[in-house]
PAFI-403888 format. One record per residue: y negated, z, x of N, C-alpha, C in turn; residue in three letters. Coordinates in steps of 0.1 Angstrom, whole numbers, padded with zeros to 4 digits, always signed. Example, Ala and Ser with C-alpha at 12.3 -4.5 7.8 and 13.67 -1.06 7.14 Angstrom:
REM PAFI-403888
+0057+0078+0132+0045+0078+0123+0033+0078+0132ala/+0022+0071+0128+0011+0071+0137+0000+0079+0129ser/
This chain:
REM PAFI-403888
-0224+1193-0809-0214+1196-0820-0216+1211-0824met/-0217+1213-0837-0218+1227-0842-0205+1234-0840lys/-0206+1247-0837-0194+1255-0834-0193+1266-0844ser/-0180+1270-0847-0177+1280-0856-0166+1289-0851val/-0167+1302-0853-0157+1312-0850-0151+1317-0863leu/-0138+1317-0864-0131+1322-0876-0123+1334-0873ile/-0126+1345-0879-0117+1357-0878-0106+1356-0889phe/-0094+1356-0884-0082+1356-0893-0075+1343-0893gly/-0062+1343-0891-0055+1330-0890-0045+1329-0902ser/-0048+1336-0913-0039+1336-0925-0043+1324-0934gly/-0041+1326-0947-0044+1315-0956-0058+1309-0955ser/-0068+1319-0957-0082+1314-0957-0086+1309-0943ile/-0081+1315-0933-0084+1310-0919-0080+1295-0917gly/-0068+1292-0922-0064+1278-0921-0072+1269-0930asn/-0075+1273-0942-0084+1265-0951-0097+1262-0944his/-0103+1272-0938-0116+1271-0932-0116+1263-0919met/-0105+1264-0912-0104+1257-0899-0104+1242-0903ala/-0096+1238-0912-0094+1224-0916-0108+1219-0922phe/-0114+1227-0930-0127+1223-0936-0138+1221-0925ala/-0138+1230-0915-0148+1228-0905-0145+1216-0896cys/-0132+1214-0893-0129+1202-0886-0133+1189-0893arg/-0131+1189-0906-0135+1178-0915-0150+1176-0914lys/-0158+1187-0912-0172+1186-0910-0176+1184-0895asn/-0166+1181-0887-0168+1177-0873-0174+1189-0865lys/-0169+1200-0867-0173+1212-0859-0163+1216-0849met/-0168+1223-0839-0159+1228-0828-0154+1241-0833gln/-0141+1243-0834-0135+1254-0841-0127+1264-0832val/-0131+1277-0833-0124+1287-0826-0118+1297-0837tyr/-0105+1301-0835-0099+1310-0845-0094+1322-0837val/-0097+1334-0841-0092+1346-0835-0085+1355-0844thr/-0076+1363-0839-0068+1372-0847-0063+1383-0838asp/-0060+1395-0844-0055+1406-0836-0040+1405-0834ile/-0034+1395-0841-0020+1393-0840-0016+1380-0834ser/-0010+1380-0822-0005+1368-0816+0005+1360-0825lys/+0013+1368-0832+0023+1362-0841+0016+1354-0852lys/+0005+1359-0857-0002+1352-0867-0008+1339-0862ala/-0014+1340-0850-0019+1328-0844-0009+1317-0842leu/+0003+1321-0837+0014+1312-0835+0019+1306-0849asn/+0019+1315-0859+0023+1310-0872+0013+1300-0878arg/+0000+1302-0875-0010+1292-0879-0007+1278-0873met/-0004+1278-0860-0002+1266-0852+0011+1259-0856arg/+0022+1268-0857+0035+1262-0858+0039+1260-0873glu/+0034+1268-0882+0039+1267-0896+0028+1263-0906glu/+0018+1272-0908+0009+1271-0919+0001+1258-0919ile/-0006+1255-0907-0015+1244-0906-0007+1231-0908tyr/+0004+1229-0900+0012+1216-0902+0017+1214-0916pro/+0022+1225-0922+0027+1224-0935+0017+1220-0945arg/+0005+1225-0944-0006+1221-0953-0012+1207-0950arg/-0014+1204-0938-0022+1193-0934-0015+1182-0926tyr/-0002+1184-0925+0006+1173-0918+0010+1175-0904gly/+0000+1180-0896+0002+1182-0882-0008+1192-0876ser/-0005+1198-0865-0015+1207-0859-0026+1199-0852trp/-0038+1204-0853-0050+1198-0847-0053+1205-0833asp/-0050+1197-0823-0052+1203-0809-0066+1206-0805asn/-0076+1202-0813-0089+1206-0810-0094+1219-0816lys/-0084+1226-0823-0087+1239-0827-0083+1249-0816ile/-0092+1257-0812-0090+1267-0801-0085+1280-0807asn/-0073+1284-0804-0068+1297-0808-0070+1307-0797leu/-0077+1319-0801-0081+1329-0791-0076+1343-0795thr/-0069+1349-0787-0065+1363-0790-0078+1372-0791asp/-0078+1381-0800-0089+1390-0802-0094+1396-0789tyr/-0084+1400-0781-0088+1407-0768-0095+1398-0758ser/-0094+1385-0760-0101+1376-0752-0114+1370-0757asp/-0118+1375-0769-0129+1370-0776-0142+1370-0768leu/-0144+1380-0760-0157+1382-0752-0158+1371-0741lys/-0147+1365-0738-0148+1354-0728-0154+1341-0733lys/-0155+1340-0746-0162+1328-0752-0177+1330-0752ile/-0184+1324-0743-0199+1326-0742-0206+1315-0750lys/-0207+1318-0763-0213+1308-0772-0223+1315-0782lys/-0233+1307-0786-0241+1311-0797-0235+1303-0809asn/-0227+1309-0817-0220+1302-0827-0230+1298-0839phe/-0228+1286-0843-0236+1282-0855-0232+1289-0867asp/-0219+1292-0868-0214+1299-0880-0202+1308-0875leu/-0201+1320-0881-0189+1329-0880-0184+1331-0894ile/-0171+1329-0895-0164+1331-0908-0155+1343-0907ile/-0156+1353-0916-0147+1364-0916-0137+1363-0928ile/-0125+1359-0924-0114+1357-0934-0102+1366-0932gly/-0105+1379-0930-0095+1389-0928-0093+1397-0941thr/-0084+1407-0941-0083+1415-0953-0096+1422-0957pro/-0099+1424-0969-0113+1429-0974-0117+1442-0967pro/-0107+1451-0965-0110+1464-0959-0117+1463-0946lys/-0115+1452-0938-0120+1450-0925-0133+1442-0924thr/-0138+1436-0935-0149+1427-0935-0162+1433-0929his/-0166+1444-0934-0179+1449-0929-0178+1454-0915ile/-0166+1460-0912-0164+1464-0898-0165+1453-0888lys/-0159+1441-0892-0160+1430-0883-0174+1424-0883ile/-0181+1424-0894-0195+1420-0895-0203+1428-0885tyr/-0201+1441-0885-0209+1450-0876-0206+1447-0862asn/-0193+1444-0859-0189+1440-0845-0197+1427-0841tyr/-0197+1418-0850-0204+1405-0847-0219+1407-0844cys/-0225+1416-0852-0239+1419-0850-0242+1425-0836arg/-0233+1433-0832-0234+1441-0819-0230+1433-0807glu/-0219+1425-0808-0213+1419-0796-0214+1404-0795lys/-0217+1397-0806-0217+1382-0805-0230+1376-0809leu/-0231+1364-0805-0244+1356-0808-0240+1346-0818ser/-0248+1345-0829-0245+1336-0840-0258+1333-0848tyr/-0257+1323-0856-0268+1319-0865-0266+1323-0880lys/-0253+1321-0884-0250+1324-0898-0236+1331-0899lys/-0233+1338-0909-0220+1344-0911-0216+1342-0926ile/-0204+1338-0928-0197+1337-0941-0186+1348-0942leu/-0187+1356-0952-0177+1366-0954-0169+1362-0967ile/-0156+1361-0965-0148+1357-0977-0148+1368-0988glu/-0145+1363-1000-0145+1373-1011-0132+1381-1011lys/-0132+1393-1017-0144+1401-1021-0151+1405-1008pro/-0164+1408-1009-0172+1411-0997-0167+1423-0990ile/-0160+1432-0997-0153+1444-0990-0143+1449-1001ser/-0136+1460-0997-0128+1467-1008-0137+1476-1014asn/-0134+1481-1026-0144+1489-1034-0146+1503-1029phe/-0138+1507-1019-0139+1520-1014-0148+1521-1001leu/-0153+1509-0997-0160+1509-0984-0173+1516-0985asp/-0175+1526-0976-0187+1534-0977-0199+1528-0970lys/-0197+1516-0964-0208+1510-0956-0216+1500-0964asn/-0214+1499-0977-0220+1488-0985-0236+1490-0985leu/-0240+1502-0985-0255+1504-0986-0262+1499-0973lys/-0256+1503-0962-0261+1499-0949-0260+1484-0948thr/-0249+1478-0952-0247+1464-0951-0258+1456-0960phe/-0261+1462-0971-0271+1455-0980-0284+1455-0973lys/-0288+1465-0965-0300+1465-0958-0300+1455-0947lys/-0289+1454-0940-0288+1445-0928-0289+1430-0932asn/-0284+1426-0944-0283+1412-0947-0297+1407-0952ile/-0307+1416-0954-0320+1411-0958-0326+1402-0948lys/-0322+1404-0935-0328+1396-0924-0318+1388-0916lys/-0306+1388-0922-0295+1381-0915-0289+1371-0924asp/-0286+1359-0919-0281+1348-0928-0266+1350-0931leu/-0264+1358-0940-0250+1361-0944-0247+1355-0958val/-0235+1350-0960-0231+1343-0972-0218+1349-0977phe/-0215+1348-0990-0203+1353-0995-0194+1341-0999ser/-0181+1343-0999-0172+1331-1000-0168+1328-1015gly/-0177+1329-1024-0174+1325-1038-0177+1310-1040tyr/-0169+1302-1035-0172+1287-1035-0171+1281-1048asn/-0164+1286-1058-0165+1280-1071-0179+1280-1077his/-0187+1289-1073-0201+1290-1079-0210+1278-1074ser/-0206+1271-1064-0214+1260-1059-0206+1247-1061ile/-0196+1247-1069-0188+1235-1072-0197+1226-1081ser/-0195+1213-1080-0203+1204-1089-0200+1207-1103pro/-0188+1210-1107-0184+1212-1121-0191+1225-1126ser/-0191+1236-1119-0197+1248-1124-0212+1246-1124phe/-0218+1240-1114-0233+1238-1115-0237+1230-1127lys/-0229+1220-1130-0232+1211-1142-0231+1220-1155tyr/-0220+1228-1155-0218+1237-1167-0230+1247-1168phe/-0233+1253-1157-0244+1263-1157-0257+1257-1162phe/-0260+1245-1157-0273+1239-1161-0273+1236-1176lys/-0262+1232-1181-0261+1228-1196-0261+1240-1205asn/-0255+1251-1201-0255+1262-1211-0269+1268-1213ile/-0277+1266-1203-0291+1272-1204-0301+1262-1210phe/-0296+1251-1214-0304+1242-1222-0305+1248-1237lys/-0296+1256-1240-0295+1263-1253-0300+1277-1251asn/-0310+1281-1259-0316+1294-1257-0310+1305-1264lys/-0299+1302-1272-0293+1313-1280-0278+1314-1276gln/-0276+1321-1265-0262+1323-1261-0257+1336-1268ile/-0247+1335-1276-0242+1346-1284-0230+1352-1278lys/-0221+1344-1271-0209+1350-1266-0204+1343-1253lys/-0200+1351-1244-0195+1346-1231-0181+1352-1229ile/-0171+1344-1227-0157+1348-1224-0153+1342-1210glu/-0148+1351-1201-0143+1346-1188-0129+1351-1187val/-0120+1342-1184-0106+1345-1181-0103+1340-1167ser/-0098+1348-1159-0094+1345-1145-0080+1351-1142trp/-0070+1344-1146-0056+1349-1146-0047+1340-1139cys/-0039+1346-1130-0029+1338-1122-0018+1348-1118glu/-0005+1344-1120+0006+1352-1116+0008+1352-1101ala/+0015+1363-1097+0017+1364-1082+0023+1352-1076trp/+0032+1345-1084+0038+1333-1078+0029+1323-1072asp/+0018+1320-1079+0008+1311-1074+0001+1316-1062gly/-0002+1329-1061-0008+1335-1049+0001+1335-1037ile/+0014+1339-1040+0023+1340-1029+0028+1326-1024leu/+0027+1316-1032+0029+1302-1027+0020+1298-1016asn/+0008+1304-1017-0002+1301-1006-0001+1310-0994ala/+0008+1320-0996+0011+1330-0985+0026+1330-0984his/+0032+1319-0981+0047+1317-0981+0054+1325-0971phe/+0047+1331-0961+0053+1339-0951+0055+1353-0956trp/+0050+1357-0967+0051+1370-0973+0063+1370-0983leu/+0071+1380-0982+0082+1382-0991+0077+1385-1005lys/+0067+1394-1006+0061+1398-1018+0047+1404-1015asn/+0040+1407-1026+0026+1412-1024+0025+1425-1017gln/+0036+1433-1016+0036+1446-1010+0035+1445-0995ser/+0038+1433-0989+0038+1431-0975+0024+1430-0969glu/+0014+1429-0978+0000+1428-0973-0009+1436-0982ser/-0022+1435-0979-0032+1442-0987-0032+1438-1002tyr/-0027+1426-1005-0027+1420-1018-0021+1430-1029leu/-0011+1438-1025-0005+1447-1034-0010+1461-1034gly/-0022+1463-1028-0028+1476-1027-0043+1475-1031asp/-0046+1481-1043-0060+1479-1047-0070+1487-1039tyr/-0065+1497-1032-0074+1505-1023-0078+1497-1011lys/-0071+1487-1008-0074+1478-0996-0080+1465-1000lys/-0083+1463-1013-0089+1450-1017-0080+1441-1025gly/-0068+1446-1028-0058+1438-1035-0059+1441-1050gly/-0050+1435-1058-0049+1437-1072-0058+1427-1079gly/-0057+1426-1093-0063+1416-1100-0078+1415-1100ala/-0085+1426-1101-0099+1426-1102-0105+1421-1089leu/-0100+1425-1077-0106+1421-1065-0101+1408-1060gln/-0088+1405-1061-0082+1392-1057-0088+1381-1066glu/-0090+1384-1078-0095+1373-1088-0110+1375-1091his/-0117+1380-1081-0131+1383-1084-0140+1371-1085ser/-0135+1359-1082-0142+1347-1084-0148+1347-1099his/-0140+1349-1108-0144+1349-1122-0155+1359-1126gly/-0153+1371-1120-0163+1382-1122-0176+1378-1116leu/-0176+1372-1104-0188+1367-1098-0195+1356-1106his/-0188+1347-1112-0194+1337-1121-0200+1343-1133leu/-0194+1353-1139-0200+1360-1151-0213+1367-1147leu/-0213+1373-1135-0225+1379-1130-0237+1369-1129phe/-0234+1357-1124-0244+1347-1123-0250+1343-1137leu/-0241+1342-1147-0246+1338-1160-0254+1349-1166ile/-0249+1362-1165-0256+1373-1171-0269+1376-1164leu/-0269+1373-1151-0282+1375-1143-0293+1366-1148asn/-0289+1354-1151-0299+1344-1157-0304+1349-1170lys/-0296+1357-1178-0300+1362-1191-0307+1376-1189leu/-0309+1380-1177-0315+1393-1174-0307+1405-1179asn/-0294+1403-1178-0284+1414-1182-0278+1418-1169ile/-0280+1431-1165-0274+1437-1153-0261+1444-1157asn/-0250+1438-1153-0236+1443-1157-0235+1458-1152leu/-0241+1461-1141-0239+1475-1135-0247+1485-1143asn/-0255+1481-1153-0263+1490-1160-0260+1490-1175lys/-0250+1482-1179-0246+1481-1193-0233+1489-1195val/-0232+1496-1207-0221+1503-1210-0209+1494-1214lys/-0198+1496-1207-0186+1487-1209-0174+1494-1214leu/-0166+1487-1222-0153+1492-1226-0143+1485-1217ala/-0133+1492-1211-0124+1485-1202-0110+1491-1203asn/-0100+1483-1199-0086+1487-1199-0080+1482-1186asn/-0070+1490-1182-0062+1486-1170-0047+1488-1172phe/-0039+1480-1166-0025+1483-1165-0022+1482-1150ile/-0017+1493-1144-0014+1494-1130+0001+1492-1128phe/+0004+1487-1116+0018+1486-1112+0020+1493-1098ser/+0031+1499-1096+0033+1506-1083+0045+1500-1076lys/+0044+1500-1063+0055+1496-1054+0055+1505-1042ser/+0064+1515-1042+0064+1525-1032+0051+1534-1032gly/+0044+1534-1021+0032+1542-1021+0020+1534-1025gln/+0022+1521-1027+0011+1512-1031+0009+1510-1046lys/-0003+1507-1050-0006+1506-1064-0017+1495-1066lys/-0015+1487-1076-0025+1477-1079-0027+1475-1094tyr/-0039+1469-1098-0041+1466-1112-0035+1453-1115asp/-0025+1453-1123-0018+1441-1128-0025+1434-1138leu/-0033+1441-1146-0041+1435-1157-0054+1444-1158phe/-0065+1437-1161-0078+1444-1163-0086+1436-1172ala/-0093+1443-1181-0104+1436-1189-0115+1445-1192asn/-0126+1440-1196-0137+1448-1201-0146+1439-1210phe/-0153+1446-1219-0163+1438-1228-0175+1447-1229leu/-0186+1440-1233-0199+1446-1235-0207+1438-1244gly/-0218+1444-1249-0228+1438-1258-0242+1442-1254phe/-0251+1433-1251-0264+1436-1247-0274+1424-1251his/-0286+1428-1255-0296+1417-1259-0290+1407-1268asn/-0282+1411-1278-0276+1402-1288-0266+1392-1282asn/-0261+1396-1270-0251+1387-1264-0238+1395-1261thr/-0227+1390-1266-0214+1397-1264-0207+1390-1252tyr/-0201+1397-1243-0194+1391-1232-0181+1399-1229phe/-0171+1391-1224-0159+1398-1220-0153+1391-1208ser/-0145+1399-1201-0138+1394-1189-0124+1399-1189tyr/-0115+1390-1185-0100+1393-1185-0094+1387-1172lys/-0086+1395-1165-0079+1390-1153-0066+1397-1153thr/-0056+1390-1147-0043+1395-1145-0035+1388-1134asp/-0024+1394-1131-0015+1388-1121-0001+1384-1127leu/-0002+1380-1140+0009+1377-1148+0010+1362-1153ile/-0002+1357-1156-0003+1344-1163+0002+1332-1155thr/+0011+1324-1161+0016+1312-1155+0017+1302-1166phe/+0012+1289-1164+0003+1285-1153-0010+1293-1154pro/-0017+1292-1142-0030+1299-1141-0040+1295-1152ala/-0048+1304-1156-0059+1301-1165-0072+1306-1159glu/-0081+1297-1156-0094+1300-1150-0104+1293-1158lys/-0111+1300-1167-0119+1293-1177-0131+1302-1181lys/-0142+1295-1185-0153+1302-1190-0157+1295-1203ile/-0159+1303-1214-0163+1297-1227-0176+1304-1231thr/-0186+1296-1234-0199+1301-1239-0202+1295-1253val/-0205+1304-1262-0208+1300-1276-0222+1302-1279leu/-0229+1292-1284-0242+1293-1289-0243+1291-1304cys/-0255+1290-1309-0256+1289-1324-0249+1277-1330ser/-0249+1266-1322-0243+1253-1328-0235+1246-1318asn/-0232+1251-1306-0224+1244-1296-0214+1254-1289lys/-0204+1248-1284-0194+1256-1275-0193+1248-1262lys/-0195+1256-1251-0194+1250-1238-0182+1256-1231tyr/-0174+1248-1224-0162+1252-1217-0162+1247-1203glu/-0160+1256-1193-0157+1252-1180-0143+1256-1176trp/-0135+1246-1173-0121+1249-1170-0118+1245-1156ile/-0115+1255-1147-0112+1252-1133-0097+1248-1132cys/-0095+1237-1125-0081+1232-1123-0075+1228-1137asn/-0083+1221-1145-0078+1216-1158-0066+1208-1156tyr/-0066+1199-1147-0055+1192-1142-0054+1193-1127leu/-0044+1189-1120-0043+1190-1106-0055+1182-1100lys/-0062+1189-1091-0074+1182-1084-0084+1178-1094asn/-0086+1186-1105-0097+1182-1114-0102+1194-1122gln/-0115+1195-1123-0121+1205-1132-0126+1198-1144asp/-0129+1205-1155-0134+1199-1167-0145+1207-1173leu/-0156+1200-1178-0166+1206-1186-0166+1199-1199val/-0165+1207-1210-0164+1202-1224-0174+1209-1232arg/-0182+1201-1239-0192+1206-1249-0189+1201-1263ile/-0187+1210-1272-0184+1206-1286-0194+1211-1296thr/-0195+1203-1307-0204+1207-1318-0197+1204-1331ser/-0195+1214-1339-0188+1212-1352-0174+1207-1349asn/-0167+1213-1339-0154+1209-1335-0152+1195-1330asn/-0163+1188-1327-0162+1175-1321-0168+1175-1307lys/-0160+1169-1297-0165+1168-1284-0177+1159-1283ala/-0188+1164-1278-0200+1155-1277-0203+1152-1262ile/-0196+1159-1253-0197+1157-1239-0184+1162-1232asn/-0178+1153-1225-0166+1156-1218-0167+1150-1204leu/-0168+1159-1194-0170+1154-1180-0160+1160-1171lys/-0153+1151-1163-0143+1155-1154-0148+1154-1140lys/-0143+1163-1132-0148+1164-1118-0136+1164-1109phe/-0134+1153-1101-0123+1153-1092-0126+1161-1079lys/-0116+1167-1074-0117+1175-1062-0103+1176-1055lys/-0103+1182-1043-0091+1186-1037-0093+1201-1033thr/-0082+1207-1029-0083+1221-1025-0092+1221-1012arg/-0090+1212-1003-0098+1211-0991-0113+1209-0994ser/-0116+1200-1004-0130+1197-1006-0138+1209-1011ser/-0131+1219-1017-0138+1231-1022-0144+1238-1010glu/-0136+1239-0999-0141+1246-0987-0150+1237-0979phe/-0148+1224-0979-0157+1215-0972-0171+1216-0978glu/-0171+1216-0991-0184+1217-0998-0191+1230-0995asn/-0183+1241-0994-0189+1254-0991-0195+1254-0977glu/-0188+1248-0967-0193+1247-0953-0206+1239-0953ile/-0206+1227-0960-0218+1219-0960-0230+1226-0966lys/-0227+1233-0977-0238+1241-0983-0244+1251-0974his/-0236+1258-0967-0241+1269-0958-0248+1263-0946ile/-0243+1252-0940-0250+1246-0929-0263+1240-0932met/-0265+1237-0945-0278+1231-0950-0288+1242-0954lys/-0283+1255-0954-0292+1266-0958-0297+1273-0946thr/-0309+1271-0943-0314+1276-0930-0325+1287-0930asn/-0327+1293-0941-0337+1304-0942-0332+1314-0951ser/-0337+1326-0950-0334+1337-0959-0338+1334-0973ile/-0350+1327-0975-0355+1323-0988-0345+1314-0995leu/-0340+1304-0987-0330+1294-0993-0317+1302-0996gln/-0313+1310-0987-0301+1318-0990-0302+1326-1002arg/-0313+1333-1004-0315+1341-1016-0314+1333-1029asn/-0317+1321-1029-0317+1312-1041-0303+1306-1043lys/-0294+1308-1033-0280+1303-1033-0271+1312-1041ser/-0261+1306-1048-0251+1314-1055-0242+1321-1045asn/-0243+1317-1032-0235+1324-1022-0243+1336-1016leu/-0254+1339-1022-0262+1351-1018-0253+1363-1018asn/-0251+1371-1007-0242+1382-1007-0246+1393-1016pro/-0258+1394-1021-0263+1404-1030-0254+1404-1043thr/-0251+1391-1048-0243+1390-1059-0229+1395-1057tyr/-0224+1393-1045-0211+1397-1041-0210+1413-1040ala/-0221+1419-1036-0222+1433-1035-0222+1439-1049ile/-0230+1433-1058-0230+1437-1072-0217+1436-1078asp/-0209+1426-1075-0196+1424-1080-0186+1435-1076thr/-0187+1438-1063-0178+1449-1058-0182+1463-1063ile/-0195+1465-1066-0200+1477-1071-0196+1479-1086asn/-0195+1468-1093-0190+1469-1107-0175+1472-1107leu/-0168+1466-1098-0153+1469-1097-0152+1484-1094ile/-0160+1490-1085-0160+1504-1082-0162+1512-1094lys/-0172+1508-1102-0176+1515-1114-0164+1515-1124lys/-0158+1503-1126-0147+1502-1135-0135+1511-1131leu/-0132+1511-1118-0121+1519-1113-0123+1534-1115phe/-0136+1538-1115-0139+1552-1116-0138+1557-1130lys/-0139+1548-1140-0139+1552-1154-0126+1557-1159lys/
């Protein structure tokens, strides 16, 4: 049986534990907080999945060294500020085959990104942008590049705090965690970086490097005590006859997660969560839908698909061809750093 160690017993830790159990893996979860581990067992997991799974091993961080295993996979699902620090700990103290680091790969202020980028060249590290390997996005991505004249790309990744806090029901508000502090990896750009990552993949295919293109951008910040976060952010650019824009916020309800690509004679749309448990890809020509494809899913299946993808990727060469290649995640956080500096 394949074994997995998950750092963090919050929202993502529960998602990953359930997905790994669905993939018939032996699961260990560790956290620096015994309270958080108890909350996972007593509240979060039963509330989401019906009942606690006794085959999940909860381990206090101080006892981690007692587990003598060569893990098939380690998942880092802690606050972004800690990601690279935990990754370095794993490299030094633990035995493993692969590592998955949840998005964003770090907070934008992390000074260890350059060293991290060197280390992952020979280490099977993946980033947690699972929308990029969804059947719906892959279908959309394949179709837009059947047309050689992409003129306009618009990405909107907007969701109000209510939607996020519903998944973190134990928090009174965003200020109780890193979510309400952009310096620790919170705020719209970093929390909603899925959409930014998808834009990177499209522009990369067009040989447009977002980090080297002049961009116009706007921010609206919100403060709560000593903490500050970007409530709204957008930017736009133009390069090689292609216009592109990105918009994200923590205001929009219901959530809007959508990509629109305009070509000379067609419009392509990818709509995440078009309906509950459903994505949609729509292709129109002259205002008439010529292709409408629906993709059924569940919240759990998004993570199950991610785990399957990683477990089937067994070489650096394969990893580098994957959308979960952490280099794209590093580019994403570097762009966020660039935007915040402007």
